[in-house]
C-alpha positions as CSV (number, residue, x, y, z in Angstrom):
1,M,-168.1,20.3,-193.4
2,T,-167.9,23.8,-192.1
3,K,-169.1,22.7,-188.6
4,D,-167.7,18.7,-189.2
5,L,-164.0,20.2,-188.5
6,N,-165.6,23.6,-186.3
7,I,-163.7,26.2,-187.8
8,G,-165.6,28.6,-186.4
9,G,-164.6,26.7,-182.5
10,L,-160.9,26.9,-183.6
11,L,-160.7,30.8,-184.4
12,R,-162.8,31.1,-181.4
13,E,-160.1,29.6,-179.4
14,R,-157.4,31.4,-180.8
15,R,-159.3,34.7,-180.0
16,L,-159.4,34.1,-177.2
17,Q,-156.1,32.8,-175.6
18,Q,-154.9,36.7,-177.5
19,G,-157.2,37.9,-174.4
20,K,-159.2,40.1,-177.5
21,T,-163.0,40.5,-178.4
22,L,-164.9,40.1,-181.6
23,K,-164.5,44.2,-182.5
24,Q,-161.2,44.3,-181.4
25,I,-160.6,40.8,-184.4
26,A,-162.9,41.6,-186.5
27,S,-161.7,45.6,-187.1
28,R,-158.8,44.4,-187.7
29,A,-159.7,41.5,-190.3
30,F,-161.6,44.3,-191.7
31,T,-165.5,42.4,-191.0
32,D,-168.0,43.2,-188.3
33,P,-168.2,41.3,-185.0
34,G,-171.3,40.2,-185.1
35,N,-169.8,38.3,-189.1
36,L,-167.3,37.3,-187.1
37,S,-169.4,36.1,-184.8
38,R,-171.3,33.8,-186.8
39,I,-168.4,32.3,-188.5
40,E,-166.8,31.3,-184.7
41,R,-170.7,29.6,-183.9
42,N,-169.9,28.3,-187.9
43,E,-173.7,29.5,-189.4
44,Q,-171.8,31.6,-192.2
45,Q,-169.4,30.5,-194.2
46,L,-165.7,30.9,-194.0
47,S,-164.6,32.2,-197.3
48,V,-160.5,32.1,-198.3
49,P,-159.9,35.9,-198.5
50,R,-161.6,35.9,-194.8
51,M,-159.5,33.1,-193.2
52,L,-156.5,34.7,-194.5
53,A,-157.8,38.0,-193.0
54,L,-158.9,36.1,-190.2
55,C,-155.7,34.9,-189.7
56,D,-153.7,38.6,-189.8
57,A,-155.7,39.5,-187.7
58,L,-154.8,36.8,-185.3
59,E,-150.8,36.7,-185.7
60,W,-151.7,32.5,-187.1
61,S,-149.9,32.1,-190.2
62,P,-152.7,29.6,-192.8
63,E,-150.1,27.0,-192.8
64,E,-150.5,27.2,-188.8
65,F,-153.9,27.5,-188.5
66,V,-154.2,24.9,-191.7
67,R,-152.5,22.4,-189.2
68,R,-154.2,22.9,-185.9
69,L,-157.5,21.9,-188.2
70,E,-155.3,18.6,-188.9
71,R,-154.9,18.2,-185.4
72,R,-158.5,18.1,-184.8
73,R,-159.9,15.9,-187.4
74,G,-157.2,13.7,-186.1
75,R,-155.4,13.0,-189.3
76,T,-153.3,14.8,-192.2
77,V,-156.2,15.9,-194.8
78,G,-153.9,14.1,-197.5
79,E,-154.3,11.3,-195.3
80,P,-157.0,8.7,-196.9
81,P,-160.0,7.8,-194.3
82,R,-159.0,5.1,-192.5
83,D,-161.7,2.5,-192.8
84,Y,-160.7,3.5,-197.0
85,N,-159.3,0.9,-198.9
86,G,-158.3,2.5,-202.4
87,S,-160.9,0.1,-204.4
88,R,-164.6,2.4,-204.5
89,G,-164.5,2.1,-208.1
90,G,-165.6,5.4,-209.7
91,G,-162.4,4.8,-211.9
92,L,-160.1,6.3,-209.4
93,D,-157.7,3.8,-208.4
94,L,-155.6,5.9,-206.1
95,T,-153.3,4.6,-202.8
96,A,-150.9,6.6,-200.9
97,G,-148.7,9.5,-201.5
98,D,-150.5,9.8,-204.4
99,R,-152.1,13.3,-205.5
100,L,-155.4,15.1,-206.5
101,Q,-155.4,18.6,-208.6
102,V,-158.9,20.2,-207.2
103,S,-159.9,23.1,-208.7
104,F,-162.4,25.4,-207.1
105,T,-164.6,28.7,-208.8
106,A,-164.6,31.6,-207.0
107,R,-167.6,34.1,-207.6
108,L,-167.0,38.1,-207.1
109,A,-169.9,40.3,-206.6
110,P,-170.1,42.8,-209.2
111,G,-167.8,46.2,-207.5
112,K,-165.7,43.9,-205.1
113,E,-162.4,43.0,-205.3
């Protein structure tokens, strides 16, 4: 999914617009330039904490970052795909405007917070 959204490309564009180097932004985001480079090339997944740190380093609110991603996709995150007809089976009968609650699990490495 990361490559489809080109999250790394969006981060890279922002960094270059600011005239900043990998080293400058990586330092502000508490990571190393190699890690940031892999993220920008979509070769490494972006965790939520790292995304927040990068948004801060790039002087971007997380909300604005998500809005930019939505514009790249050509639709908003909450909007169903254009070919969605609402009757795909699976026990869900959804219409535009319905809300779903999505949960996820985060795994911390021992000794990391």
